[in-house]
C-alpha positions as CSV (number, residue, x, y, z in Angstrom):
1,X,-26.5,1.2,-23.3
2,X,-24.9,3.5,-20.7
3,X,-21.1,3.2,-20.0
4,X,-20.3,0.3,-17.6
5,X,-23.6,-1.5,-18.2
6,X,-23.4,-4.9,-19.8
7,X,-19.8,-4.6,-21.0
8,X,-18.7,-7.4,-18.7
9,X,-20.6,-9.7,-21.0
10,X,-18.9,-8.1,-24.1
11,X,-21.9,-6.2,-25.3
12,X,-21.3,-3.1,-27.5
13,X,-22.3,0.2,-26.0
14,X,-25.1,1.9,-27.9
15,X,-23.4,5.2,-28.6
16,X,-20.3,4.0,-30.4
17,X,-19.6,5.1,-33.9
18,X,-18.8,2.4,-36.5
19,X,-15.1,3.3,-36.2
20,X,-15.2,3.0,-32.4
21,X,-17.1,-0.3,-32.6
22,X,-14.4,-1.7,-34.8
23,X,-11.8,-0.5,-32.3
24,X,-13.8,-2.1,-29.5
25,X,-13.9,-5.5,-31.2
26,X,-10.2,-5.4,-32.1
27,X,-9.4,-4.6,-28.4
28,X,-11.3,-7.7,-27.3
29,X,-9.5,-9.8,-29.9
30,X,-6.0,-8.3,-29.1
31,X,-5.4,-7.5,-32.7
32,X,-4.2,-4.4,-34.5
33,X,-6.9,-1.9,-35.6
34,X,-5.4,-0.3,-38.7
35,X,-7.2,2.6,-40.4
36,X,-4.3,3.8,-42.6
37,X,-5.1,4.3,-46.3
38,X,-1.8,3.1,-47.8
39,X,-1.0,6.6,-49.1
40,X,2.1,7.8,-47.2
41,X,1.2,11.4,-47.7
42,X,-2.3,11.0,-46.4
43,X,-1.2,8.7,-43.6
44,X,1.5,11.0,-42.3
45,X,0.3,11.9,-38.7
46,X,2.5,15.0,-38.8
47,X,1.2,16.3,-42.1
48,X,-1.7,18.6,-42.8
49,X,-4.1,16.1,-44.6
50,X,-7.4,15.9,-42.7
51,X,-8.5,12.7,-41.2
52,X,-12.3,12.5,-41.2
53,X,-14.8,10.6,-39.0
54,X,-13.9,7.3,-40.7
55,X,-10.5,7.5,-39.0
56,X,-11.6,9.2,-35.7
57,X,-12.3,7.8,-32.3
58,X,-13.1,9.7,-29.2
59,X,-10.5,9.9,-26.4
60,X,-13.3,9.1,-23.9
61,X,-13.9,5.7,-25.5
62,X,-10.2,4.9,-25.5
63,X,-10.1,5.7,-21.8
64,X,-13.2,3.5,-21.2
65,X,-11.4,0.6,-22.9
66,X,-8.2,0.9,-21.0
67,X,-9.7,1.5,-17.6
68,X,-12.8,-0.6,-17.6
69,X,-12.9,-2.4,-20.9
70,X,-14.8,-5.6,-21.9
71,X,-13.3,-9.0,-21.4
72,X,-11.1,-10.5,-24.0
73,X,-12.5,-13.1,-26.4
74,X,-11.9,-16.7,-25.5
75,X,-8.3,-17.7,-25.9
76,X,-7.3,-14.1,-26.6
77,X,-5.5,-11.3,-24.6
78,X,-7.1,-7.9,-24.7
79,X,-4.8,-5.1,-26.0
80,X,-5.2,-1.7,-27.6
81,X,-3.2,-1.6,-30.8
82,X,-4.1,1.3,-33.1
83,X,-2.5,2.4,-36.4
84,X,-3.4,5.5,-38.3
85,X,-6.2,6.6,-35.9
86,X,-7.2,10.1,-35.0
87,X,-8.1,10.5,-31.3
88,X,-10.3,13.5,-30.6
89,X,-10.6,15.2,-27.2
90,X,-8.3,14.9,-24.3
91,X,-7.0,11.4,-23.4
92,X,-7.2,11.6,-19.6
93,X,-5.9,8.6,-17.7
94,X,-4.6,10.5,-14.7
95,X,-4.3,8.3,-11.6
96,X,-5.7,5.3,-13.5
97,X,-4.4,1.7,-13.5
98,X,-4.1,0.4,-17.0
99,X,-3.7,-3.4,-17.3
100,X,-3.9,-4.0,-21.1
101,X,-0.9,-3.6,-23.4
102,X,-1.0,-0.3,-25.3
103,X,0.6,0.4,-28.7
104,X,-0.3,3.2,-31.0
105,X,1.5,3.7,-34.3
106,X,1.1,6.6,-36.7
107,X,-1.8,8.1,-34.7
108,X,-2.8,11.7,-34.4
109,X,-4.0,13.2,-31.1
110,X,-6.1,16.4,-31.2
111,X,-5.4,17.4,-27.7
112,X,-2.9,16.6,-24.9
113,X,-2.4,13.2,-23.3
114,X,-2.7,13.2,-19.6
115,X,-1.1,10.3,-17.7
116,X,0.0,11.8,-14.3
117,X,0.2,9.2,-11.6
118,X,-1.1,6.6,-13.9
119,X,0.1,3.0,-13.8
120,X,0.8,0.9,-16.9
121,X,2.5,-2.3,-17.8
122,X,4.0,-1.2,-21.2
123,X,3.2,1.8,-23.4
124,X,4.3,2.3,-26.9
125,X,3.5,5.4,-28.9
126,X,5.4,5.2,-32.2
127,X,5.5,8.0,-34.8
128,X,2.5,9.8,-33.3
129,X,1.6,13.5,-33.3
130,X,0.9,14.6,-29.7
131,X,0.2,18.2,-28.6
132,X,1.7,17.5,-25.2
133,X,2.4,14.5,-23.0
134,X,1.7,15.2,-19.3
135,X,3.0,12.2,-17.3
136,X,4.5,13.3,-14.0
137,X,4.9,10.4,-11.6
138,X,3.9,7.9,-14.2
139,X,4.7,4.3,-13.3
140,X,5.3,1.6,-15.9
141,X,6.4,-2.0,-15.1
142,X,7.9,-2.3,-18.6
143,X,8.9,0.0,-21.3
144,X,7.8,3.5,-22.3
145,X,8.4,3.9,-26.0
146,X,8.0,7.3,-27.8
147,X,10.2,7.0,-30.9
148,X,9.6,9.3,-33.9
149,X,6.8,11.1,-32.1
150,X,6.3,14.8,-32.3
151,X,5.3,16.7,-29.2
152,X,4.3,20.3,-30.0
153,X,4.2,21.5,-26.4
154,X,6.7,19.4,-24.6
155,X,6.8,16.3,-22.4
156,X,6.6,16.1,-18.6
157,X,8.0,13.0,-16.9
158,X,9.0,14.5,-13.6
159,X,9.4,11.8,-10.9
160,X,8.2,9.1,-13.3
161,X,9.3,5.5,-12.8
162,X,10.0,3.5,-16.0
163,X,10.5,-0.1,-15.1
164,X,12.8,-1.1,-18.0
165,X,13.6,1.1,-21.1
166,X,12.6,4.6,-22.1
167,X,12.9,5.2,-25.8
168,X,12.8,8.7,-27.3
169,X,14.9,8.0,-30.4
170,X,14.2,10.3,-33.4
171,X,11.4,12.1,-31.5
172,X,10.9,15.8,-32.1
173,X,10.0,17.8,-29.0
174,X,9.2,21.5,-28.8
175,X,9.2,23.6,-25.7
176,X,6.3,24.2,-23.4
177,X,5.3,27.6,-21.8
178,X,8.1,27.2,-19.2
179,X,10.7,26.8,-22.0
180,X,11.3,23.1,-21.4
181,X,11.1,20.5,-24.1
182,X,11.4,17.5,-21.8
183,X,10.9,18.0,-18.0
184,X,12.1,14.7,-16.4
185,X,13.5,15.9,-13.1
186,X,13.7,13.0,-10.6
187,X,12.8,10.4,-13.2
188,X,14.0,6.8,-12.7
189,X,14.6,4.5,-15.7
190,X,15.3,0.9,-14.7
191,X,17.5,0.1,-17.8
192,X,18.4,2.2,-20.8
193,X,17.3,5.6,-21.8
194,X,17.7,5.8,-25.6
195,X,17.2,9.2,-27.1
196,X,19.3,8.8,-30.2
197,X,18.8,11.4,-32.9
198,X,16.3,13.2,-30.6
199,X,15.5,16.7,-31.7
200,X,14.9,18.9,-28.7
201,X,13.8,22.6,-29.1
202,X,14.0,24.0,-25.6
203,X,15.6,22.8,-22.3
204,X,16.0,19.1,-21.8
205,X,15.8,18.8,-18.0
206,X,17.1,15.7,-16.2
207,X,17.9,17.0,-12.8
208,X,18.5,14.2,-10.2
209,X,17.3,11.6,-12.7
210,X,18.6,8.0,-12.5
211,X,19.3,5.7,-15.4
212,X,19.9,2.0,-14.5
213,X,22.2,1.2,-17.5
214,X,23.2,3.7,-20.2
215,X,21.9,7.1,-21.4
216,X,22.4,7.4,-25.2
217,X,22.1,10.8,-26.9
218,X,23.9,9.6,-30.0
219,X,23.2,11.9,-32.9
220,X,20.8,14.0,-30.8
221,X,20.3,17.7,-31.5
222,X,19.6,19.9,-28.5
223,X,18.7,23.4,-29.5
224,X,17.7,26.1,-27.1
225,X,18.2,29.7,-28.3
226,X,15.7,30.9,-25.7
227,X,17.7,30.5,-22.4
228,X,21.1,29.5,-21.2
229,X,20.8,25.7,-21.0
230,X,20.0,23.1,-23.7
231,X,20.8,20.2,-21.4
232,X,20.2,20.7,-17.7
233,X,21.1,17.6,-15.8
234,X,22.8,18.2,-12.4
235,X,23.0,15.3,-10.0
236,X,22.3,12.9,-12.9
237,X,23.2,9.3,-12.1
238,X,23.9,6.8,-15.0
239,X,25.1,3.4,-13.9
240,X,27.1,2.9,-17.0
241,X,27.8,5.3,-19.9
242,X,26.5,8.7,-21.1
243,X,26.9,8.8,-24.9
244,X,27.2,12.3,-26.5
245,X,28.5,10.7,-29.7
246,X,27.5,10.3,-33.4
247,X,24.7,8.0,-34.6
248,X,25.2,5.9,-37.7
249,X,22.8,6.5,-40.5
250,X,22.6,3.9,-43.3
251,X,20.3,4.4,-46.2
252,X,18.2,6.9,-44.2
253,X,17.8,4.4,-41.4
254,X,19.3,5.0,-37.9
255,X,21.7,2.4,-36.8
256,X,21.0,2.6,-33.1
257,X,22.6,1.3,-30.0
258,X,26.2,1.1,-31.1
259,X,29.2,3.2,-32.3
260,X,29.1,3.7,-36.0
261,X,31.6,1.6,-38.0
262,X,34.3,3.4,-40.1
263,X,32.8,4.6,-43.4
264,X,29.2,4.8,-42.1
265,X,27.4,8.0,-42.7
266,X,26.9,9.7,-39.3
267,X,25.0,12.4,-37.5
268,X,26.9,14.0,-34.7
269,X,25.6,14.9,-31.3
270,X,25.1,18.6,-31.5
271,X,24.2,21.0,-28.7
272,X,23.3,24.7,-29.2
273,X,23.0,26.0,-25.7
274,X,24.7,25.4,-22.4
275,X,25.2,21.9,-20.8
276,X,25.1,21.4,-17.0
277,X,26.1,18.0,-15.7
278,X,27.3,19.2,-12.2
279,X,27.6,16.6,-9.5
280,X,26.8,13.7,-11.9
281,X,27.8,10.1,-11.2
282,X,28.6,7.8,-14.1
283,X,29.6,4.2,-13.6
284,X,31.7,3.7,-16.8
285,X,32.2,6.7,-18.9
286,X,31.1,10.1,-20.4
287,X,31.8,9.8,-24.1
288,X,32.0,13.0,-26.2
289,X,33.5,11.6,-29.3
290,X,33.0,14.2,-32.1
291,X,30.4,16.1,-30.2
292,X,29.8,19.6,-31.3
293,X,28.9,22.4,-28.8
294,X,27.8,25.8,-29.9
295,X,27.8,28.3,-27.0
296,X,27.4,32.0,-26.5
297,X,29.9,33.8,-24.4
298,X,27.9,33.3,-21.2
299,X,27.2,29.6,-21.8
300,X,29.3,26.7,-20.8
301,X,29.8,22.9,-20.7
302,X,29.8,22.5,-16.9
303,X,31.2,19.2,-15.4
304,X,31.7,20.6,-11.9
305,X,32.3,17.8,-9.3
306,X,31.5,15.0,-11.8
307,X,32.7,11.6,-10.9
308,X,33.4,9.1,-13.7
309,X,36.0,6.4,-14.4
310,X,36.6,7.6,-17.9
311,X,36.0,11.0,-19.5
312,X,36.4,10.9,-23.3
313,X,36.8,14.6,-24.2
314,X,37.1,14.1,-28.0
315,X,34.7,16.6,-29.4
316,X,35.2,19.7,-31.5
317,X,36.7,22.8,-29.8
318,X,33.9,25.2,-28.8
319,X,34.5,28.6,-30.5
320,X,32.9,30.5,-27.7
321,X,31.8,29.8,-24.1
322,X,33.6,27.9,-21.4
323,X,34.4,24.3,-20.3
324,X,34.4,23.9,-16.6
325,X,35.9,20.8,-14.8
326,X,36.3,22.3,-11.4
327,X,36.2,19.6,-8.7
328,X,35.6,16.8,-11.1
329,X,37.2,13.4,-10.4
330,X,38.3,11.2,-13.3
331,X,40.4,8.0,-13.5
332,X,41.2,8.1,-17.2
333,X,41.2,11.4,-19.2
334,X,41.0,10.4,-22.9
335,X,41.4,13.6,-24.9
336,X,42.9,15.2,-27.9
337,X,44.7,18.6,-28.2
338,X,42.2,20.0,-30.7
339,X,39.2,19.5,-28.3
340,X,40.1,21.9,-25.6
341,X,39.2,25.6,-25.6
342,X,41.7,28.4,-25.5
343,X,43.0,30.6,-22.6
344,X,40.3,32.0,-20.4
345,X,37.7,29.5,-21.5
346,X,38.9,26.5,-19.5
347,X,38.6,26.1,-15.8
348,X,40.1,23.1,-13.9
349,X,40.4,24.2,-10.3
350,X,40.4,21.0,-8.2
351,X,40.1,18.8,-11.3
352,X,41.7,15.4,-10.4
353,X,42.6,12.7,-12.9
354,X,44.9,9.7,-12.6
355,X,45.8,8.8,-16.1
356,X,46.2,10.6,-19.4
357,X,45.3,8.8,-22.6
358,X,45.7,11.2,-25.5
359,X,44.2,10.3,-28.9
360,X,46.6,11.6,-31.5
361,X,49.6,13.8,-31.0
362,X,49.6,15.8,-27.8
363,X,53.2,16.9,-27.1
364,X,54.2,18.2,-23.7
365,X,54.4,21.8,-25.0
366,X,50.7,21.6,-25.9
367,X,49.9,19.9,-22.6
368,X,51.5,22.8,-20.8
369,X,49.5,25.3,-23.0
370,X,46.4,23.3,-21.8
371,X,47.3,23.9,-18.2
372,X,48.1,27.5,-18.8
373,X,44.7,28.0,-20.6
374,X,43.0,26.8,-17.4
375,X,44.9,29.2,-15.1
376,X,44.3,32.8,-16.0
377,X,45.9,33.6,-12.6
378,X,48.7,31.5,-11.4
379,X,47.7,28.4,-9.5
380,X,50.2,25.6,-8.7
381,X,47.5,22.8,-8.5
382,X,47.1,22.1,-12.2
383,X,50.8,21.9,-12.8
384,X,51.3,19.6,-9.7
385,X,48.5,17.3,-10.8
386,X,49.9,17.0,-14.3
387,X,53.4,16.3,-13.0
388,X,52.2,13.7,-10.6
389,X,50.3,11.9,-13.3
390,X,53.3,11.9,-15.6
391,X,55.6,10.8,-12.8
392,X,53.3,7.9,-12.0
393,X,53.3,6.9,-15.6
394,X,57.1,6.7,-15.6
395,X,57.7,10.0,-17.5
396,X,60.0,11.6,-14.9
397,X,61.7,14.0,-17.4
398,X,58.3,15.4,-18.6
399,X,57.2,15.7,-14.9
400,X,60.3,17.8,-14.2
401,X,59.6,20.0,-17.2
402,X,56.1,20.6,-15.9
403,X,57.3,21.6,-12.5
404,X,59.9,23.9,-14.1
405,X,57.1,25.5,-16.1
406,X,55.2,26.0,-12.8
407,X,58.1,27.9,-11.3
408,X,58.4,30.1,-14.4
409,X,54.7,30.8,-14.2
410,X,55.0,31.6,-10.5
411,X,57.9,34.0,-11.2
412,X,55.6,36.2,-13.2
413,X,53.6,37.0,-10.0
414,X,56.7,37.9,-7.9
415,X,58.0,41.4,-7.0
416,X,61.1,42.6,-9.0
417,X,63.8,41.4,-6.5
418,X,62.3,37.9,-6.1
419,X,61.8,37.8,-9.9
420,X,65.5,38.6,-10.4
421,X,66.5,35.8,-8.0
422,X,64.1,33.5,-9.9
423,X,65.8,34.3,-13.2
424,X,69.2,33.5,-11.6
425,X,67.9,30.1,-10.4
426,X,66.4,29.4,-13.8
427,X,69.5,30.2,-15.8
428,X,71.9,28.4,-13.5
429,X,70.1,25.2,-12.4
430,X,66.6,25.5,-13.8
431,X,65.2,25.8,-10.3
432,X,67.0,22.6,-9.4
433,X,65.2,20.5,-12.0
434,X,68.4,20.4,-14.2
435,X,71.2,20.1,-11.6
436,X,73.7,19.2,-14.2
437,X,73.8,22.8,-15.2
438,X,75.5,23.7,-11.9
439,X,78.4,21.4,-12.8
440,X,78.7,23.0,-16.2
441,X,78.7,26.5,-14.8
442,X,81.3,25.4,-12.2
443,X,83.5,23.9,-14.9
444,X,83.3,27.0,-17.1
445,X,84.1,29.4,-14.2
446,X,86.9,27.1,-13.0
447,X,88.5,27.0,-16.4
448,X,88.2,30.7,-17.0
449,X,89.6,31.5,-13.5
450,X,92.5,29.1,-14.0
451,X,93.5,30.6,-17.3
452,X,93.1,34.2,-16.0
453,X,95.2,33.6,-12.9
454,X,97.9,31.8,-15.0
455,X,98.4,35.2,-16.7
456,X,98.5,37.0,-13.4
457,X,101.9,35.7,-12.5
458,X,102.9,34.6,-9.0
459,X,101.2,37.0,-6.5
460,X,103.1,38.6,-3.6
461,X,103.0,36.7,-0.3
462,X,104.6,36.7,3.1
463,X,106.9,33.8,2.3
464,X,107.5,31.0,4.8
465,X,108.9,27.5,4.7
466,X,105.5,25.9,4.8
467,X,103.9,27.9,2.0
468,X,102.3,25.8,-0.9
469,X,103.6,26.4,-4.4
470,X,101.6,28.8,-6.6
471,X,98.9,26.8,-8.6
472,X,96.4,29.0,-10.5
473,X,94.1,26.1,-11.1
474,X,93.8,25.1,-7.4
475,X,93.6,28.8,-6.4
476,X,90.6,29.3,-8.8
477,X,88.9,26.2,-7.4
478,X,89.5,27.3,-3.8
479,X,87.8,30.6,-4.6
480,X,84.7,29.0,-6.2
481,X,84.0,26.4,-3.5
482,X,82.3,28.0,-0.5
483,X,82.9,26.6,3.0
484,X,85.6,24.1,1.7
485,X,89.2,25.4,2.2
486,X,91.8,24.0,0.0
487,X,94.6,26.0,1.7
488,X,95.5,28.3,-1.2
489,X,93.4,31.5,-0.8
490,X,94.9,32.4,2.6
491,X,98.5,32.3,1.3
492,X,98.4,34.4,-1.8
493,X,97.5,38.1,-2.0
494,X,96.2,39.5,-5.3
495,X,96.4,43.2,-6.3
496,X,94.5,45.5,-8.6
497,X,91.9,44.0,-11.0
498,X,92.8,40.5,-10.0
499,X,91.2,41.2,-6.6
500,X,88.0,42.0,-8.3
501,X,88.2,38.8,-10.3
502,X,88.7,36.8,-7.1
503,X,85.8,38.5,-5.4
504,X,83.6,37.7,-8.5
505,X,84.5,34.0,-8.4
506,X,83.7,33.9,-4.6
507,X,80.3,35.5,-5.2
508,X,79.5,33.3,-8.2
509,X,80.5,30.2,-6.1
510,X,78.0,31.2,-3.4
511,X,75.3,31.9,-5.9
512,X,75.7,28.5,-7.5
513,X,75.8,26.8,-4.1
514,X,72.6,28.6,-3.0
515,X,70.7,27.8,-6.1
516,X,71.7,24.2,-5.9
517,X,70.6,24.0,-2.3
518,X,67.3,25.7,-3.1
519,X,66.7,23.3,-6.0
520,X,67.6,20.3,-3.9
521,X,65.1,21.4,-1.2
522,X,62.4,21.9,-3.9
523,X,63.1,18.4,-5.3
524,X,62.9,16.9,-1.8
525,X,59.5,18.5,-1.4
526,X,58.5,17.0,-4.8
527,X,58.0,20.3,-6.5
């Protein structure tokens, strides 16, 4: 019987093998067609044990069933459920509309699977060996499940639309000829994208992709020694949280979908290659708890212009490469001191955050080192941002210390004369951020002048009836206070070295007054 003839009545085509005939009947009955032997070594779809004709069906027959299959038996729902089956030839469903439910477990494909522009309800390939999945512009109403599958020449899901969940957990994907393991640019996932303990060899590309709930890469290993990026996801939108965190592993079984409990054996998220999340939008958080990044000198973790309510920067410090937060906007920055790279490898120009939530000790001195590490050349912005956040959190004293550190860093860039004036301001009143120093200096100079002039004896004057009595204490104070006249300096005339002492007190008084005024002006401008 030729294809298409008589199948509406449920007749078997004449050219089916016995194995294919069994699959045909199982399809009409909606039951699982299981050809596994029970031997785990033999049944391993990724192993080298051959599967002969007794476990082989032609891809052409599978396509026939899915696109134009026979009616279901009475009271049954037709579905293709295969276990332990080898599919020979190319499974080509490009542009087709597939109504039946599709689930293949532990199956082996000889050649690539072609699903571009195809439409499905739900597709589940579990623990299958697939040379390549080509599914650009694929559309599913429900889930697309690919857990524990191995793809030897990559996956293409560009501009695909997944109605609910995309599951890639524990899949192993090798790169294609373009160097990409998974090309999913412009893909839309209606709910969760779970790729926990995914193993990607090549570039995982999610440019302009959209995920309706969360994107989980818990315990994933992204490895790309071939080019700069292991994760390339600029303009990625995730409505809730991006997880680059550990996955719990208990008894060899992955504990998915949650943060591992204390004491649980874990597998960290690990990335060997650059990460690009520029211009990303995340509704809840980007979580990097215990993430491990391994970069070369020219690779980086790029979060340029990212917008997220909470950034949990809690991974290991990268030994090489850069972390770039330029232009990013964060409400809560949750971090620890040991997570940040050293000087020259951190860039934070235009990085805006509203609250700091350190995990573990993060003293102010280390926070200032963090800012200094991000400014190889002096820039006031990171200091002012940190001071504003501390001030808004009620830590006014720490905020003043940050602004003082800013002035000291600025002083390093000034010419010698301005640098000397800066040192004077720092020593006297700490650039106005420690105004009490001025009072201390004034008291010390006043006391020293009073004692010195007491030993000078009464100086010579042109005596008159209205002259005030000689008072070395008031005389010293009159010299120190600029502008204000206490009526003593004009009446008493010093000689010799005492004149030089008086001139020094006048000069020091003006210096103190000028530095206090400069500091007050700076404070009024809020640093």
